[in-house]
N, C-alpha and C positions, 0 to 999 in steps of 0.2 A: 563519557562517550569515547575517550581516547585511551582509557585504561583497559586494554583487552583482558588482561588477567583478572582485574577487579570485576569486570562485567561477567566473565565466565564464572567466577566464584559466586556472584549474586544469582545467576540463573541456574546454577547446578542444582539438581534435585527437583526442579520444577517441571510440571507437565507442559507449560507453555511460557514463552516470554514475548512481550509485545514491545516493538521498537517504534516509537513515535517521536522522532527527532527531526530537526532541520537537516536536510541532506548536506547543505553547504557547510554546516557547523559540525560535521562528523567525518570520521574516517570509515568509509564503507567496508574496506577490507578488514579493519579491526572489528567492526560489528559482526561481520560474518564469521571471522575467526573466533570471536568470543562465543558466538552461538554454537559453533562446532565444538569448541574446547569444553564447553559447559555440559554437553550431553543432554541439553534441554530437549524435551520431546517434540516441541513445535516452536518455530520462530516465526512470528507474525509481524509484518511490517505495515505501518500506516503509510500508504503511498500518496501520490498526487494524481490529478487528472491529466496532467500534461503528456504523460506517456500513453494515454489511451488513443486509439485510432479513430479518426473521423472519416476515413476512407481506407481501403486496403493499403497497408504500408505507409500511411500518412498519419503521423502523430499530431495530436492537438497542439503541442508546443511549437511545431514547425509552421503553423498557419499564420497568415499575416495579422490577424486580429488578436493573437495571443498577447496578453499584457506583458510589456517589456520588463516590468518590475518583478515578475514571477518567472521569467524565462530561465535564468541561471539555476534556480532551485529546481524547476521542472526538468531541466536537462540532467542535473545530477541525480534526481529521482529515477529518471529513465535509465541512467547508467547503473544505478543500484539494482533495478529490476533485471537489466541485462546480465549483471554479475550473478544474481541469484539463479537465473535460468541456466547458468553453466554449472551450478552446484550439483554434484552427484550424491553427496553424503548428507547434506542438511535437509531436514524436513521443514520447508519454508512455505509461507503464504504471503502474498502481497495484495493488500486491499486498497483499491483506488476509489476515491469519492467521485461524484459527478463534477462537472465544471464549476458549479456554484456550490460551495460547502458552507452552510450558514446555520446560525442559531434558529431554532424552530421548535417543533414539538415531536414527541415520540408517538408515531402512529402505528408502527409495526407493519405498515403496508408500503412495500417498495418492491422494485424488481432487481434481480441479480443479472449480471452479464459477465463477459469474459474480457476481451481486449478492446471492445468497441465502446465509445462514449455512448451512454444512454441518454435519451431525451424524451420528453413527453410529446404528445401530438402537436403541440404548438412550437416545438423546437427547443423548449427550455430544458436544460440539463442541470438538475439540482438534487441535493439531499441535505437533510438536517443533520447537525452534529448528533442529535439524539438517535435518529434512525441508523446512522452510520455505526454508532456504538452498539446498537442492537444487532446489526449484521455481523459485526466483529465478534460479539459474544456468542452469537449463534454458531459461527464458524469454529470457535473454540470448543463449544459443547458438542456440535455435530459436524465434524470435519467433512467438507465437500470439495475443497480446493487445495489438495495437497500438491506441493511443488508447482504451483501455478498462481497467476494473478486473477483476481476477479474484481468486479466493480458493482456498485450499488447506486440506484437512482429511482426517481419516481416516474 
């Protein structure tokens, strides 16, 4: 994750590269630099829910009930999204899960959103690992969110 040239070499010649790393344990600028240097067709990032909005201009990570143990990681993920949004050359996509990202089952039935946290009628915001993976694979096969973030939830 810190070897920009090595990552660029690994990603070169591929249609897509998926980055699914802990934001605190990586160098965001090097990841973006590697994606750009590689010439990869698409750079997809597995993001977090913390940068999603719960009200206009209010990110989930800034709310009082956001778990303290995830705060630093969520803030760095939000910083990564902000860096990507400044990119003019890179064809990127950032996929954020819902607030609860849990083991479950693949249903293939979920909703897509943009920058707002998705919740069901009871206020629960969640997605299974399995359906998140389906949404990511769907995005690779049928691009719908070029140079933007989207989210998935039930």
